[in-house]
PDB file as gemmi writes it, atoms N, CA and C in Angstrom:
CRYST1    1.000    1.000    1.000  90.00  90.00  90.00 P 1                      
ATOM      1  N   MET A   1       8.303 -14.367   1.329  1.00  0.00           N  
ATOM      2  CA  MET A   1       8.403 -12.937   1.103  1.00  0.00           C  
ATOM      3  C   MET A   1       7.719 -12.550  -0.206  1.00  0.00           C  
ATOM      4  N   LEU A   2       7.947 -13.344  -1.252  1.00  0.00           N  
ATOM      5  CA  LEU A   2       7.346 -13.051  -2.548  1.00  0.00           C  
ATOM      6  C   LEU A   2       5.824 -13.092  -2.468  1.00  0.00           C  
ATOM      7  N   THR A   3       5.292 -14.039  -1.708  1.00  0.00           N  
ATOM      8  CA  THR A   3       3.840 -14.140  -1.548  1.00  0.00           C  
ATOM      9  C   THR A   3       3.278 -12.874  -0.910  1.00  0.00           C  
ATOM     10  N   CYS A   4       3.958 -12.363   0.094  1.00  0.00           N  
ATOM     11  CA  CYS A   4       3.499 -11.133   0.759  1.00  0.00           C  
ATOM     12  C   CYS A   4       3.521  -9.950  -0.201  1.00  0.00           C  
ATOM     13  N   ILE A   5       4.562  -9.851  -0.995  1.00  0.00           N  
ATOM     14  CA  ILE A   5       4.672  -8.745  -1.949  1.00  0.00           C  
ATOM     15  C   ILE A   5       3.575  -8.835  -3.004  1.00  0.00           C  
ATOM     16  N   LEU A   6       3.329 -10.038  -3.511  1.00  0.00           N  
ATOM     17  CA  LEU A   6       2.259 -10.212  -4.498  1.00  0.00           C  
ATOM     18  C   LEU A   6       0.894  -9.910  -3.890  1.00  0.00           C  
ATOM     19  N   PHE A   7       0.708 -10.272  -2.625  1.00  0.00           N  
ATOM     20  CA  PHE A   7      -0.547  -9.948  -1.951  1.00  0.00           C  
ATOM     21  C   PHE A   7      -0.739  -8.437  -1.874  1.00  0.00           C  
ATOM     22  N   LEU A   8       0.308  -7.698  -1.529  1.00  0.00           N  
ATOM     23  CA  LEU A   8       0.200  -6.237  -1.462  1.00  0.00           C  
ATOM     24  C   LEU A   8      -0.132  -5.639  -2.821  1.00  0.00           C  
ATOM     25  N   LYS A   9       0.431  -6.209  -3.882  1.00  0.00           N  
ATOM     26  CA  LYS A   9       0.114  -5.750  -5.241  1.00  0.00           C  
ATOM     27  C   LYS A   9      -1.356  -6.001  -5.555  1.00  0.00           C  
ATOM     28  N   PHE A  10      -1.835  -7.206  -5.266  1.00  0.00           N  
ATOM     29  CA  PHE A  10      -3.230  -7.556  -5.502  1.00  0.00           C  
ATOM     30  C   PHE A  10      -4.161  -6.661  -4.680  1.00  0.00           C  
ATOM     31  N   LEU A  11      -3.833  -6.463  -3.417  1.00  0.00           N  
ATOM     32  CA  LEU A  11      -4.657  -5.622  -2.553  1.00  0.00           C  
ATOM     33  C   LEU A  11      -4.723  -4.195  -3.087  1.00  0.00           C  
ATOM     34  N   ASP A  12      -3.609  -3.670  -3.551  1.00  0.00           N  
ATOM     35  CA  ASP A  12      -3.601  -2.315  -4.090  1.00  0.00           C  
ATOM     36  C   ASP A  12      -4.440  -2.227  -5.360  1.00  0.00           C  
ATOM     37  N   ASP A  13      -4.386  -3.255  -6.203  1.00  0.00           N  
ATOM     38  CA  ASP A  13      -5.232  -3.274  -7.402  1.00  0.00           C  
ATOM     39  C   ASP A  13      -6.707  -3.249  -7.024  1.00  0.00           C  
ATOM     40  N   MET A  14      -7.080  -4.020  -6.013  1.00  0.00           N  
ATOM     41  CA  MET A  14      -8.471  -4.038  -5.553  1.00  0.00           C  
ATOM     42  C   MET A  14      -8.861  -2.684  -4.949  1.00  0.00           C  
ATOM     43  N   GLU A  15      -7.935  -2.063  -4.239  1.00  0.00           N  
ATOM     44  CA  GLU A  15      -8.189  -0.752  -3.653  1.00  0.00           C  
ATOM     45  C   GLU A  15      -8.425   0.304  -4.732  1.00  0.00           C  
ATOM     46  N   LYS A  16      -7.680   0.226  -5.834  1.00  0.00           N  
ATOM     47  CA  LYS A  16      -7.883   1.177  -6.935  1.00  0.00           C  
ATOM     48  C   LYS A  16      -9.293   1.052  -7.503  1.00  0.00           C  
ATOM     49  N   ILE A  17      -9.769  -0.182  -7.624  1.00  0.00           N  
ATOM     50  CA  ILE A  17     -11.131  -0.410  -8.119  1.00  0.00           C  
ATOM     51  C   ILE A  17     -12.145   0.156  -7.134  1.00  0.00           C  
ATOM     52  N   ARG A  18     -11.983  -0.146  -5.847  1.00  0.00           N  
ATOM     53  CA  ARG A  18     -12.900   0.377  -4.822  1.00  0.00           C  
ATOM     54  C   ARG A  18     -12.877   1.901  -4.780  1.00  0.00           C  
ATOM     55  N   GLU A  19     -11.690   2.478  -4.918  1.00  0.00           N  
ATOM     56  CA  GLU A  19     -11.559   3.936  -4.897  1.00  0.00           C  
ATOM     57  C   GLU A  19     -12.328   4.563  -6.056  1.00  0.00           C  
ATOM     58  N   ALA A  20     -12.206   3.990  -7.243  1.00  0.00           N  
ATOM     59  CA  ALA A  20     -12.925   4.506  -8.410  1.00  0.00           C  
ATOM     60  C   ALA A  20     -14.431   4.374  -8.221  1.00  0.00           C  
ATOM     61  N   GLU A  21     -14.876   3.246  -7.668  1.00  0.00           N  
ATOM     62  CA  GLU A  21     -16.312   3.036  -7.445  1.00  0.00           C  
ATOM     63  C   GLU A  21     -16.873   4.039  -6.445  1.00  0.00           C  
ATOM     64  N   THR A  22     -16.158   4.287  -5.355  1.00  0.00           N  
ATOM     65  CA  THR A  22     -16.662   5.233  -4.358  1.00  0.00           C  
ATOM     66  C   THR A  22     -16.660   6.661  -4.893  1.00  0.00           C  
ATOM     67  N   GLU A  23     -15.673   7.007  -5.712  1.00  0.00           N  
ATOM     68  CA  GLU A  23     -15.651   8.344  -6.309  1.00  0.00           C  
ATOM     69  C   GLU A  23     -16.833   8.539  -7.245  1.00  0.00           C  
ATOM     70  N   LEU A  24     -17.180   7.503  -8.008  1.00  0.00           N  
ATOM     71  CA  LEU A  24     -18.337   7.595  -8.904  1.00  0.00           C  
ATOM     72  C   LEU A  24     -19.633   7.784  -8.126  1.00  0.00           C  
ATOM     73  N   LYS A  25     -19.695   7.205  -6.935  1.00  0.00           N  
ATOM     74  CA  LYS A  25     -20.883   7.343  -6.088  1.00  0.00           C  
ATOM     75  C   LYS A  25     -20.869   8.648  -5.301  1.00  0.00           C  
ATOM     76  N   GLY A  26     -19.763   9.369  -5.355  1.00  0.00           N  
ATOM     77  CA  GLY A  26     -19.644  10.615  -4.611  1.00  0.00           C  
ATOM     78  C   GLY A  26     -19.381  10.398  -3.137  1.00  0.00           C  
ATOM     79  N   GLU A  27     -18.854   9.233  -2.793  1.00  0.00           N  
ATOM     80  CA  GLU A  27     -18.575   8.904  -1.398  1.00  0.00           C  
ATOM     81  C   GLU A  27     -17.089   9.076  -1.108  1.00  0.00           C  
ATOM     82  N   LYS A  28     -16.770   9.117   0.181  1.00  0.00           N  
ATOM     83  CA  LYS A  28     -15.375   9.235   0.608  1.00  0.00           C  
ATOM     84  C   LYS A  28     -14.754   7.844   0.668  1.00  0.00           C  
ATOM     85  N   PHE A  29     -13.566   7.711   0.118  1.00  0.00           N  
ATOM     86  CA  PHE A  29     -12.859   6.435   0.110  1.00  0.00           C  
ATOM     87  C   PHE A  29     -11.892   6.367   1.280  1.00  0.00           C  
ATOM     88  N   ASN A  30     -11.943   5.271   2.027  1.00  0.00           N  
ATOM     89  CA  ASN A  30     -11.019   5.028   3.132  1.00  0.00           C  
ATOM     90  C   ASN A  30     -10.182   3.794   2.804  1.00  0.00           C  
ATOM     91  N   PRO A  31      -8.919   3.980   2.458  1.00  0.00           N  
ATOM     92  CA  PRO A  31      -8.091   2.843   2.068  1.00  0.00           C  
ATOM     93  C   PRO A  31      -7.779   1.919   3.244  1.00  0.00           C  
ATOM     94  N   VAL A  32      -7.561   0.658   2.924  1.00  0.00           N  
ATOM     95  CA  VAL A  32      -7.175  -0.319   3.937  1.00  0.00           C  
ATOM     96  C   VAL A  32      -5.741  -0.053   4.378  1.00  0.00           C  
ATOM     97  N   ILE A  33      -4.891   0.275   3.425  1.00  0.00           N  
ATOM     98  CA  ILE A  33      -3.487   0.558   3.712  1.00  0.00           C  
ATOM     99  C   ILE A  33      -3.203   2.003   3.318  1.00  0.00           C  
ATOM    100  N   GLU A  34      -2.626   2.753   4.243  1.00  0.00           N  
ATOM    101  CA  GLU A  34      -2.319   4.166   4.011  1.00  0.00           C  
ATOM    102  C   GLU A  34      -0.955   4.326   3.326  1.00  0.00           C  
ATOM    103  N   LYS A  35      -0.712   5.532   2.778  1.00  0.00           N  
ATOM    104  CA  LYS A  35       0.609   5.877   2.260  1.00  0.00           C  
ATOM    105  C   LYS A  35       1.596   5.780   3.410  1.00  0.00           C  
ATOM    106  N   PRO A  36       2.788   5.436   3.250  1.00  0.00           N  
ATOM    107  CA  PRO A  36       3.534   5.051   2.069  1.00  0.00           C  
ATOM    108  C   PRO A  36       3.596   3.540   1.878  1.00  0.00           C  
ATOM    109  N   TYR A  37       2.664   2.821   2.481  1.00  0.00           N  
ATOM    110  CA  TYR A  37       2.737   1.359   2.489  1.00  0.00           C  
ATOM    111  C   TYR A  37       1.996   0.700   1.333  1.00  0.00           C  
ATOM    112  N   ARG A  38       1.274   1.494   0.541  1.00  0.00           N  
ATOM    113  CA  ARG A  38       0.564   0.936  -0.611  1.00  0.00           C  
ATOM    114  C   ARG A  38       1.563   0.594  -1.705  1.00  0.00           C  
ATOM    115  N   TRP A  39       1.245  -0.426  -2.472  1.00  0.00           N  
ATOM    116  CA  TRP A  39       2.101  -0.857  -3.579  1.00  0.00           C  
ATOM    117  C   TRP A  39       2.417   0.301  -4.515  1.00  0.00           C  
ATOM    118  N   ARG A  40       1.400   1.101  -4.831  1.00  0.00           N  
ATOM    119  CA  ARG A  40       1.592   2.189  -5.801  1.00  0.00           C  
ATOM    120  C   ARG A  40       2.580   3.237  -5.306  1.00  0.00           C  
ATOM    121  N   ASP A  41       2.800   3.293  -3.992  1.00  0.00           N  
ATOM    122  CA  ASP A  41       3.704   4.299  -3.436  1.00  0.00           C  
ATOM    123  C   ASP A  41       5.162   3.855  -3.411  1.00  0.00           C  
ATOM    124  N   TRP A  42       5.400   2.565  -3.290  1.00  0.00           N  
ATOM    125  CA  TRP A  42       6.790   2.125  -3.209  1.00  0.00           C  
ATOM    126  C   TRP A  42       7.171   1.070  -4.246  1.00  0.00           C  
ATOM    127  N   GLY A  43       6.215   0.339  -4.771  1.00  0.00           N  
ATOM    128  CA  GLY A  43       6.548  -0.738  -5.692  1.00  0.00           C  
ATOM    129  C   GLY A  43       6.324  -0.412  -7.151  1.00  0.00           C  
ATOM    130  N   ALA A  44       5.362   0.433  -7.442  1.00  0.00           N  
ATOM    131  CA  ALA A  44       4.981   0.683  -8.826  1.00  0.00           C  
ATOM    132  C   ALA A  44       5.578   1.962  -9.406  1.00  0.00           C  
ATOM    133  N   ALA A  45       6.072   2.819  -8.571  1.00  0.00           N  
ATOM    134  CA  ALA A  45       6.598   4.101  -9.046  1.00  0.00           C  
ATOM    135  C   ALA A  45       7.893   3.907  -9.832  1.00  0.00           C  
ATOM    136  N   GLU A  46       8.088   4.732 -10.854  1.00  0.00           N  
ATOM    137  CA  GLU A  46       9.320   4.685 -11.656  1.00  0.00           C  
ATOM    138  C   GLU A  46      10.550   4.855 -10.770  1.00  0.00           C  
ATOM    139  N   ASP A  47      10.441   5.750  -9.801  1.00  0.00           N  
ATOM    140  CA  ASP A  47      11.547   5.996  -8.884  1.00  0.00           C  
ATOM    141  C   ASP A  47      11.311   5.278  -7.559  1.00  0.00           C  
ATOM    142  N   GLY A  48      10.627   4.138  -7.616  1.00  0.00           N  
ATOM    143  CA  GLY A  48      10.273   3.375  -6.423  1.00  0.00           C  
ATOM    144  C   GLY A  48      11.489   2.868  -5.668  1.00  0.00           C  
ATOM    145  N   ILE A  49      11.232   2.386  -4.489  1.00  0.00           N  
ATOM    146  CA  ILE A  49      12.287   1.886  -3.615  1.00  0.00           C  
ATOM    147  C   ILE A  49      12.771   0.532  -4.136  1.00  0.00           C  
ATOM    148  N   THR A  50      14.086   0.356  -4.183  1.00  0.00           N  
ATOM    149  CA  THR A  50      14.668  -0.919  -4.620  1.00  0.00           C  
ATOM    150  C   THR A  50      15.884  -1.257  -3.764  1.00  0.00           C  
ATOM    151  N   GLY A  51      16.354  -2.466  -3.899  1.00  0.00           N  
ATOM    152  CA  GLY A  51      17.601  -2.891  -3.272  1.00  0.00           C  
ATOM    153  C   GLY A  51      17.637  -2.734  -1.769  1.00  0.00           C  
ATOM    154  N   ASP A  52      18.772  -2.226  -1.280  1.00  0.00           N  
ATOM    155  CA  ASP A  52      18.979  -2.082   0.161  1.00  0.00           C  
ATOM    156  C   ASP A  52      17.959  -1.146   0.793  1.00  0.00           C  
ATOM    157  N   GLU A  53      17.565  -0.115   0.051  1.00  0.00           N  
ATOM    158  CA  GLU A  53      16.565   0.830   0.578  1.00  0.00           C  
ATOM    159  C   GLU A  53      15.229   0.127   0.811  1.00  0.00           C  
ATOM    160  N   LEU A  54      14.827  -0.756  -0.097  1.00  0.00           N  
ATOM    161  CA  LEU A  54      13.586  -1.516   0.054  1.00  0.00           C  
ATOM    162  C   LEU A  54      13.673  -2.465   1.238  1.00  0.00           C  
ATOM    163  N   ILE A  55      14.777  -3.152   1.374  1.00  0.00           N  
ATOM    164  CA  ILE A  55      14.949  -4.079   2.497  1.00  0.00           C  
ATOM    165  C   ILE A  55      14.889  -3.324   3.820  1.00  0.00           C  
ATOM    166  N   ALA A  56      15.535  -2.170   3.901  1.00  0.00           N  
ATOM    167  CA  ALA A  56      15.489  -1.360   5.118  1.00  0.00           C  
ATOM    168  C   ALA A  56      14.071  -0.882   5.401  1.00  0.00           C  
ATOM    169  N   PHE A  57      13.338  -0.477   4.369  1.00  0.00           N  
ATOM    170  CA  PHE A  57      11.949  -0.026   4.530  1.00  0.00           C  
ATOM    171  C   PHE A  57      11.093  -1.153   5.109  1.00  0.00           C  
ATOM    172  N   ILE A  58      11.249  -2.354   4.569  1.00  0.00           N  
ATOM    173  CA  ILE A  58      10.458  -3.495   5.028  1.00  0.00           C  
ATOM    174  C   ILE A  58      10.838  -3.898   6.445  1.00  0.00           C  
ATOM    175  N   ASN A  59      12.120  -3.932   6.744  1.00  0.00           N  
ATOM    176  CA  ASN A  59      12.580  -4.422   8.043  1.00  0.00           C  
ATOM    177  C   ASN A  59      12.500  -3.404   9.164  1.00  0.00           C  
ATOM    178  N   ASN A  60      12.630  -2.126   8.857  1.00  0.00           N  
ATOM    179  CA  ASN A  60      12.779  -1.122   9.904  1.00  0.00           C  
ATOM    180  C   ASN A  60      11.588  -0.204  10.107  1.00  0.00           C  
ATOM    181  N   ASP A  61      10.797   0.029   9.078  1.00  0.00           N  
ATOM    182  CA  ASP A  61       9.700   0.984   9.194  1.00  0.00           C  
ATOM    183  C   ASP A  61       8.527   0.345   9.919  1.00  0.00           C  
ATOM    184  N   GLU A  62       7.945   1.071  10.832  1.00  0.00           N  
ATOM    185  CA  GLU A  62       6.793   0.576  11.576  1.00  0.00           C  
ATOM    186  C   GLU A  62       5.528   1.222  11.047  1.00  0.00           C  
ATOM    187  N   THR A  63       4.516   0.421  10.867  1.00  0.00           N  
ATOM    188  CA  THR A  63       3.232   0.933  10.414  1.00  0.00           C  
ATOM    189  C   THR A  63       2.273   1.012  11.593  1.00  0.00           C  
ATOM    190  N   MET A  64       1.263   1.823  11.461  1.00  0.00           N  
ATOM    191  CA  MET A  64       0.254   1.974  12.504  1.00  0.00           C  
ATOM    192  C   MET A  64      -0.934   1.085  12.158  1.00  0.00           C  
ATOM    193  N   ARG A  65      -1.339   0.258  13.096  1.00  0.00           N  
ATOM    194  CA  ARG A  65      -2.514  -0.594  12.902  1.00  0.00           C  
ATOM    195  C   ARG A  65      -3.778   0.237  13.114  1.00  0.00           C  
ATOM    196  N   PRO A  66      -4.931  -0.295  12.664  1.00  0.00           N  
ATOM    197  CA  PRO A  66      -6.182   0.454  12.848  1.00  0.00           C  
ATOM    198  C   PRO A  66      -6.483   0.808  14.305  1.00  0.00           C  
ATOM    199  N   ASP A  67      -6.009  -0.029  15.246  1.00  0.00           N  
ATOM    200  CA  ASP A  67      -6.241   0.279  16.664  1.00  0.00           C  
ATOM    201  C   ASP A  67      -5.156   1.206  17.224  1.00  0.00           C  
ATOM    202  N   GLU A  68      -4.354   1.772  16.322  1.00  0.00           N  
ATOM    203  CA  GLU A  68      -3.303   2.742  16.613  1.00  0.00           C  
ATOM    204  C   GLU A  68      -2.148   2.175  17.427  1.00  0.00           C  
ATOM    205  N   THR A  69      -1.913   0.864  17.323  1.00  0.00           N  
ATOM    206  CA  THR A  69      -0.720   0.264  17.901  1.00  0.00           C  
ATOM    207  C   THR A  69       0.272   0.033  16.778  1.00  0.00           C  
ATOM    208  N   ARG A  70       1.522  -0.157  17.140  1.00  0.00           N  
ATOM    209  CA  ARG A  70       2.575  -0.388  16.132  1.00  0.00           C  
ATOM    210  C   ARG A  70       2.933  -1.843  16.080  1.00  0.00           C  
TER     211      ARG A  70                                                      
END                                                                             
């Protein structure tokens, strides 16, 4: 579980770099992971999800894959 969480943190850091680069080029940025699944939306925020709420979010929330399946 810890490995997955660290991977999401690393991926979000890389996405921030890509987002800044595309903005400098004047291009549209398309994130790999949409809100609310990005680290910055649930893990890095001061009022981020913790404890039982975080466990429920991970276990119960379904995300949409790029091919629009769950």
